[in-house]
C-alpha positions in Angstrom: 137.0 71.1 125.9 137.2 69.2 122.6 138.5 72.3 120.9 141.1 72.8 123.5 142.2 69.2 123.2 142.3 69.3 119.4 144.3 72.5 119.5 146.8 70.9 121.9 147.0 67.8 119.7 147.7 70.0 116.7 150.5 71.9 118.4 152.0 68.6 119.8 151.9 67.1 116.3 153.8 70.1 114.9 156.4 69.9 117.7 156.9 66.2 117.2 157.3 66.5 113.5 159.9 69.2 113.9 157.5 71.8 112.4 157.0 74.0 115.4 155.4 77.4 114.4 158.0 79.9 113.3 157.1 83.5 114.1 158.4 86.5 112.1 157.8 90.1 113.1 158.4 93.6 111.8 157.9 96.8 113.9 158.0 100.4 112.7 156.5 103.8 113.3 153.9 105.1 110.9 150.5 106.8 111.0 151.7 108.5 114.2 151.8 105.2 116.1 153.8 102.0 116.6 153.0 99.4 113.9 153.6 95.7 114.6 153.1 92.9 112.1 153.6 89.2 113.2 153.0 86.1 111.2 153.7 82.4 111.4 155.4 79.9 109.0 156.2 82.5 106.3 159.6 84.2 105.4 160.7 87.2 107.3 160.4 89.2 104.1 156.6 88.9 104.2 156.4 90.9 107.5 159.1 93.4 106.3 157.4 93.9 102.9 154.0 94.4 104.6 155.4 97.0 106.9 157.0 98.8 104.0 153.7 99.2 102.3 152.2 101.2 105.1 154.3 104.2 104.2 152.8 104.2 100.7 149.3 104.5 102.1 150.4 107.2 104.5 151.8 109.3 101.6 148.4 109.2 99.9 146.2 109.8 103.0 148.1 112.0 105.4 146.9 115.6 105.7 150.5 116.8 106.6 152.4 115.2 103.7 152.6 117.6 100.8 151.3 116.0 97.6 149.0 113.5 99.3 145.3 113.3 98.1 144.2 114.9 101.4 146.8 117.7 101.1 145.5 118.5 97.6 141.9 118.5 98.8 142.7 120.8 101.7 144.7 123.2 99.5 142.3 123.3 96.5 140.5 126.5 97.5 137.2 125.0 96.4 138.4 123.6 93.1 137.6 120.0 92.2 140.4 117.5 93.0 140.9 114.0 91.4 141.9 111.4 94.0 142.9 107.7 94.0 140.6 104.8 94.6 141.8 104.4 98.2 140.9 107.9 99.1 137.6 107.6 97.3 136.7 104.5 99.2 137.5 106.2 102.5 135.5 109.3 101.6 132.5 107.1 100.7 132.7 105.2 104.0 133.1 108.5 105.9 129.9 109.9 104.3 128.0 106.7 105.3 129.4 106.8 108.9 128.5 110.5 109.3 125.0 109.9 108.1 124.5 106.8 110.3 125.8 108.7 113.4 123.9 112.0 112.6 127.1 113.9 112.4 128.9 112.5 115.4 131.5 111.4 112.9 132.8 114.2 110.6 136.1 114.2 108.7 135.7 118.0 108.1 136.7 118.6 111.8 140.3 119.6 110.6 139.8 123.3 111.4 138.8 122.4 115.0 141.6 119.9 115.4 144.2 122.5 114.3 143.4 124.6 117.3 144.3 121.9 119.8 147.8 120.7 120.8 147.5 117.6 122.9 151.2 117.0 123.0 152.4 120.4 124.3 154.7 120.4 127.3 152.5 123.3 128.8 149.0 122.5 127.5 146.5 125.3 127.1 143.0 125.6 125.9 142.4 127.1 122.5 140.8 130.5 122.1 137.0 130.0 122.5 136.1 132.5 119.8 138.4 130.8 117.3 136.9 127.5 118.1 133.4 128.9 117.5 134.6 130.1 114.1 136.2 126.8 113.3 133.0 124.9 114.2 131.2 126.9 111.5 133.5 125.3 108.9 132.6 121.8 109.9 129.9 120.1 107.9 130.3 116.8 106.2 127.3 117.4 103.9 129.3 120.1 102.1 131.9 117.7 100.8 130.9 116.6 97.3 132.2 113.3 95.9 131.4 112.3 92.3 133.4 109.2 91.3 137.0 110.1 92.1 136.4 113.8 92.0 136.2 115.7 95.3 135.0 119.2 95.9 135.3 120.9 99.2 134.2 124.5 99.8 137.0 127.1 100.3 138.1 127.3 103.9 137.1 123.8 104.8 139.6 121.0 105.4 139.4 117.2 106.1 141.3 114.9 108.5 141.1 111.2 107.9 142.9 110.3 111.1 139.8 108.7 112.7 139.2 106.3 109.8 142.2 105.9 107.5 144.1 103.6 109.8 141.3 101.0 109.7 141.3 101.0 105.9 145.1 100.7 105.8 145.2 97.8 108.3 142.7 95.9 106.2 144.8 96.4 103.0 148.0 95.2 104.8 146.2 92.2 106.2 144.9 91.5 102.6 148.5 91.7 101.4 149.7 89.3 104.1 147.0 86.7 103.1 148.1 87.0 99.5 151.7 86.3 100.6 150.5 83.1 102.3 149.9 84.1 105.9 147.4 81.8 107.5 148.0 82.9 111.1 149.1 86.4 112.1 148.3 89.5 114.0 148.6 93.2 113.0 148.6 95.9 115.7 148.3 99.4 114.4 148.2 101.3 117.6 144.8 100.2 118.9 143.7 98.8 115.6 144.1 95.0 115.7 143.5 92.6 112.9 143.9 88.9 113.4 144.4 86.6 110.4 143.0 83.1 110.9 143.6 81.6 114.3 146.7 81.1 116.5 149.1 78.3 115.3 147.6 76.0 118.0 144.1 76.4 116.4 142.7 78.5 119.2 141.2 82.0 118.6 143.4 85.0 119.4 142.9 86.7 122.8 142.8 90.5 122.4 143.0 92.5 125.6 141.0 95.7 126.0 142.9 98.4 127.9 141.6 99.7 131.2 141.0 103.4 130.6 142.0 104.1 134.2 145.2 102.2 133.9 146.1 101.8 130.2 149.5 100.3 130.9 148.2 97.7 133.3 146.3 94.5 132.9 143.5 94.4 130.3 140.0 95.1 131.7 138.4 92.7 129.3 139.5 90.1 126.8 137.8 89.2 123.5 138.4 86.0 121.5 138.8 86.7 117.8 139.6 84.9 114.6 139.8 86.5 111.1 138.4 89.7 112.5 139.3 93.2 113.7 139.3 94.8 117.1 139.6 98.6 117.4 139.3 101.0 120.3 138.6 104.7 120.7 139.4 106.1 124.2 139.8 109.4 126.0 143.0 108.2 127.6 145.0 107.9 124.3 146.0 111.6 123.7 145.2 114.5 125.9 145.9 116.5 129.1 144.3 117.4 132.4 143.8 121.0 133.3 142.1 122.3 136.4 140.8 118.8 137.1 139.2 118.4 133.6 140.4 115.8 131.1 140.8 117.3 127.6 141.3 114.6 125.0 141.6 114.3 121.2 138.0 113.1 120.6 136.2 116.2 119.6 132.5 116.9 119.3 132.2 118.1 115.7 129.4 120.4 116.6 131.4 122.4 119.1 135.1 121.6 118.6 135.5 120.8 122.3 136.5 117.3 123.6 133.4 115.1 124.2 132.3 115.1 127.8 130.0 112.2 128.6 130.0 109.1 130.7 132.2 107.0 128.4 135.9 106.4 128.7 136.3 104.0 125.7 134.5 102.1 123.1 135.9 98.9 121.5 134.3 97.4 118.4 134.8 93.8 117.2 134.0 93.5 113.4 134.8 91.4 110.4 137.0 94.2 109.1 139.1 97.0 110.6 137.6 99.7 108.3 134.2 99.3 109.7 135.3 99.1 113.3 137.6 102.1 113.1 135.0 104.2 111.3 132.3 103.6 114.0 134.2 103.3 117.3 134.7 107.1 117.6 131.1 108.1 116.9 129.9 105.4 119.3 131.9 107.2 122.0 130.8 110.7 120.9 127.1 109.7 121.1 127.3 108.4 124.7 126.3 105.1 126.1 122.7 104.8 125.1 122.9 106.2 121.5 126.3 104.7 120.9 125.2 101.3 122.0 122.2 101.6 119.7 124.5 102.5 116.8 126.7 99.5 117.4 123.8 97.2 117.7 122.6 98.4 114.3 125.8 97.4 112.5 125.7 93.9 110.9 128.4 91.6 112.4 129.6 94.2 114.9 129.8 93.8 118.6 131.0 96.4 121.2 132.5 96.8 124.6 131.6 100.2 126.2 133.5 101.2 129.3 132.4 104.2 131.4 134.5 106.5 133.5 133.8 104.5 136.6 135.1 101.3 135.0 131.8 99.7 134.4 131.6 97.5 131.3 128.6 97.3 128.9 128.4 94.7 126.2 126.3 94.6 123.0 123.8 91.8 122.9 126.0 89.3 120.9 128.9 89.5 123.4 126.6 89.5 126.3 124.9 86.4 125.2 128.2 84.6 124.6 129.4 85.6 128.1 126.2 84.3 129.7 126.6 81.0 127.8 130.0 80.5 129.4 129.0 81.5 132.9 
């Protein structure tokens, strides 16, 4: 109650002094998703410049842009490739996440991903034999990283789609802070970073989508300040064929979409890089093992939603909820 009153008093003081919070926003399409950057009490140029920087990171990290670090790795035919510091940091985190999840996270899934088209007007399953062959080319332990030099065996390819967005969101948030942003929110298509608190002093409310109704009301809301909230869900990209939901979250071991009890996993962490790296393997592992992985991560909490709409919280969030009940 005291916090609510102090927040109201702060907002009232701002209004009376003629200094009501001024919001600036910039929206674009990068990283195959809608990007939204909003901040308070800074010039419009801050949001615009922050958005413009996203394209620069995409040019380094996209597997489809010729000349990117990832493109060079995938077309090196086994030869060593020198990459930039951003790519190196992502590859280092990828290796750690893969080891922590016992291979449930693996950036070498690119040959499997290439066989699926989740945006096709007339979706179809890939050839099973080709998927078996592709799965044999998936093994994160085969990628060698020495400083900024990357070596990947011939025929293997990487895809940073499940982790790069988290890294980029953090870098853009860092840039916003350097430009004077004390209060703001970045939404990179399911990757949310909040800077500081809302202008009224209260934490930000971040809604978690209902997997059964993604465009409806949130199924859960978390309170966040200076932190990140990311979600991995089977509803994001995919198709239904003969009553089965085929989605973009693949089991690296088989190349087929993961089929377990989970519909989505949301992680709340101090940074988007960590949350984005681990939300997918938490879903791939299933409820019990995924929850154990989330609980093992310092400063990380999770919201696990199963296909029946049941919500499971990690201990930190569960304790907070019980305190407010």
